C-alpha positions in Angstrom: -2.4 -17.8 -3.0 -1.0 -16.5 0.3 -3.1 -14.1 2.3 -1.0 -11.2 1.2 2.5 -10.7 0.5 2.1 -8.7 -1.9 -1.2 -7.3 -2.7 -1.1 -7.1 -6.3 -2.8 -5.3 -8.9 -0.4 -8.2 -9.8 1.2 -8.3 -6.7 -1.9 -8.5 -4.6 -2.2 -7.8 -8.2 -1.2 -7.6 -11.5 -2.6 -5.3 -13.7 -6.2 -6.0 -14.5 -5.7 -8.9 -16.4 -4.4 -10.6 -12.9 -6.7 -7.7 -11.7 -9.3 -10.2 -10.2 -6.2 -12.3 -8.8 -4.7 -8.8 -7.5 -6.0 -6.0 -6.8 -3.0 -3.2 -6.6 -2.2 -0.1 -5.9 -0.1 1.7 -8.2 3.3 2.8 -7.6 5.3 5.6 -7.0 6.2 6.2 -10.4 2.9 6.3 -10.3 4.3 9.2 -8.3 5.5 10.7 -11.3 2.4 9.9 -12.7 1.0 10.5 -9.2 3.0 13.9 -8.9 2.9 14.7 -12.5 -0.5 14.2 -12.6 -0.6 15.5 -8.9 -1.1 12.0 -7.8 0.2 9.0 -6.5 -0.1 5.6 -5.3 1.5 2.1 -5.6 2.4 -1.0 -4.2 1.0 -4.1 -4.3 1.9 -7.2 -2.7 1.9 -10.5 -3.6 -1.1 -12.3 -3.2 -2.6 -9.8 -0.9 -5.0 -7.6 -3.1 -8.4 -8.1 -4.5 -7.5 -6.3 -7.7 -5.0 -3.9 -6.3 -3.4 -1.4 -8.8 -0.4 0.8 -8.5 -2.0 4.3 -8.2 -1.5 6.9 -10.6 -4.2 9.7 -9.7 -4.3 12.9 -8.1 -1.8 13.4 -5.4 -4.0 13.6 -1.8 -1.5 15.4 0.7 -1.5 13.9 4.0 0.3 15.7 6.8 3.0 13.3 8.6 5.1 15.1 11.8 8.6 13.8 13.4 8.2 12.2 16.4 10.0 13.6 19.5 10.5 9.6 20.5 10.7 6.9 17.6 10.5 4.2 20.2 7.2 5.6 21.3 5.1 5.6 17.8 2.4 3.3 17.8 0.2 2.5 15.0 -3.4 2.2 15.2 -5.8 0.4 12.4 -9.7 1.1 12.5 -11.2 -1.4 9.9 -14.6 0.1 10.3 -13.6 3.4 9.5 -10.5 2.2 6.9 -7.9 4.7 8.7 -4.7 4.5 10.3 -3.8 6.3 12.9 0.0 7.1 14.0 0.2 8.1 17.3 3.0 9.3 19.9 1.3 9.4 23.2 -1.9 11.4 22.3 -0.1 13.2 19.7 -1.3 12.1 16.3 1.7 12.4 14.2 -0.5 11.0 11.0 -4.2 9.9 10.3 -5.0 8.4 6.7 -7.6 6.7 4.7 -6.5 3.0 3.6 -7.9 -0.1 2.0 -8.3 -3.0 4.2 -9.0 -6.9 3.7 -12.6 -8.1 2.5 -14.9 -10.4 4.4 -13.6 -13.7 2.6 -9.8 -12.2 2.8 -9.7 -10.2 6.1 -7.0 -8.0 7.7 -6.0 -10.2 10.9 -7.1 -8.3 14.0 -5.2 -8.0 17.2 -1.6 -7.0 18.4 1.5 -6.7 16.1 4.8 -5.3 15.4 6.5 -4.3 12.2 9.6 -7.0 11.9 10.5 -6.2 8.4 10.6 -3.0 5.8 11.6 -3.0 2.4 11.1 0.5 0.3 11.7 -1.3 -2.9 9.6 -4.4 -3.0 8.5 -6.8 -5.9 5.8 -9.6 -5.5 7.4 -13.1 -6.0 4.1 -14.3 -7.1 2.4 -12.1 -9.1 4.3 -9.4 -12.0 4.7 -9.7 -15.4 6.5 -11.5 -17.7 8.7 -9.8 -20.7 9.1 -11.3 -23.8 10.9 -9.4 -26.1 8.6 -6.4 -27.0 5.7 -7.7 -25.0 5.0 -7.4 -21.2 2.3 -9.6 -19.8 0.6 -10.5 -16.7 2.3 -13.5 -15.1 2.5 -15.4 -11.9 5.8 -16.8 -12.6 7.2 -19.2 -15.0 7.2 -19.9 -18.2 8.5 -18.1 -20.9 10.2 -14.4 -20.9 11.7 -12.8 -17.6 9.6 -12.4 -14.6 9.6 -9.2 -13.2 7.5 -8.7 -10.0 4.5 -6.5 -8.9 6.1 -3.3 -7.0 5.1 -3.3 -3.5 6.9 -0.2 -2.4 7.4 1.0 0.9 6.5 -2.4 2.5 5.8 -2.7 6.5 5.3 -6.2 7.1 3.5 -7.0 10.7 2.4 -10.5 10.0 3.7 -13.6 7.4 2.2 -11.9 4.1 0.5 -9.2 5.4 2.0 -5.8 5.5 1.2 -1.9 4.6 2.1 -0.7 1.3 1.6 1.6 -1.2 -1.4 1.3 -3.4 -4.9 2.1 -4.8 -7.4 2.9 -1.7 -11.1 2.2 -2.1 -14.4 3.1 -0.5 -15.0 -0.2 0.7 -12.6 -3.4 2.0 -11.0 -4.4 -1.0 -7.6 -6.4 -0.4 -6.9 -9.8 0.3 -5.6 -8.8 3.8 -3.1 -6.2 3.5 -3.5 -2.7 4.4 -2.9 -0.4 1.5 -2.2 3.8 1.9 -2.5 5.9 -1.2 0.6 7.6 -2.8 3.0 9.8 -0.7 0.4 8.4 2.7 2.8 5.3 2.2 6.2 6.7 2.1 5.5 9.0 5.3 4.3 6.0 7.1 7.7 3.8 6.0 9.5 6.8 7.3 7.1 6.9 10.5 7.5 3.4 11.7 10.4 1.2 12.6 11.3 -2.4 13.0 9.5 -2.9 16.5 6.9 -0.4 16.2 3.8 -1.9 17.6 0.5 -2.2 15.7 -2.9 -2.5 16.9 -5.8 -3.4 14.2 -9.1 -3.7 15.5 -12.7 -3.1 14.3 -12.5 0.5 15.8 -10.4 2.9 17.4 -10.7 5.5 20.2 -9.6 7.9 17.5 -12.4 7.5 15.0 -14.1 9.9 16.9 -11.8 12.5 17.3 -9.6 12.2 14.2 -11.8 9.5 12.1 -14.1 12.9 10.6 -10.8 15.0 9.3 -9.2 12.0 7.3 -9.9 12.9 3.7 -11.6 9.8 1.9 -9.8 8.6 -1.3 -11.7 6.5 -4.2 -9.2 5.1 -6.6 -12.0 2.6 -7.5 -12.1 4.0 -11.4 -8.3 5.0 -11.8 -6.6 3.2 -14.8 -3.5 1.2 -13.8 -0.5 2.9 -15.3 1.6 1.3 -18.4 2.8 -2.2 -17.5 6.5 -0.9 -19.2 6.6 1.6 -16.3 5.6 -1.1 -13.6 8.7 -3.1 -14.7 11.0 0.0 -14.4 12.6 1.6 -11.2 10.4 4.6 -12.2 7.7 2.6 -10.2 9.7 3.2 -7.2 10.1 7.0 -7.6 10.0 8.6 -4.3 7.4 12.0 -3.7 9.5 15.0 -3.3 9.9 17.1 -0.5 10.5 16.2 2.9 8.5 13.7 4.2 7.8 14.5 8.0 7.2 18.4 9.1 
């Protein structure tokens, strides 16, 4: 399985049946579930989570601010803190909790650039097989119509590795991708653009100043949303209200 072009609860996770194959965040309509239940979370990418699940729990608010100079935006990832900091010089635009790769499937360290963005992305490796009234986990092929697991707000920084919406756990839990919960994924997507630099390291200077203020997230016991929702466009519903302040 590829490192992470798709985390999936089927996509870097397909539902809990493929959950061990994929740990996926849940998706925005998840947002609906999220927004309706005051929660939000989604997205898994193919092969990038260890039981990813699209999240549909209470919605954790994350503030995000418009940059004065979009070309000056930088992304810093702290693997030890499982935090992402979006910076414009010394100005913090957004700080949020994330899920990163496990020791056996680590998130790569180094300097990268966002080179691909896709708001409505589905996994090509993990998803569902629609067979009449039945919807079952699938990795493609076989009977039925294949629908990839939703991996919204995908921002790719290395081949098969990207940021995307999904469940966030207290401990490293993905196959290398970086998951953000609910509205945080949509706001991150709005802040970065093609070419935005990304630095991923064990720690970041912001861990001491911004890290203590980041709200921790625990989706480890959050149930997967219905498969009927995950194969629909509803899985890609956007959060309500403006993304950037």
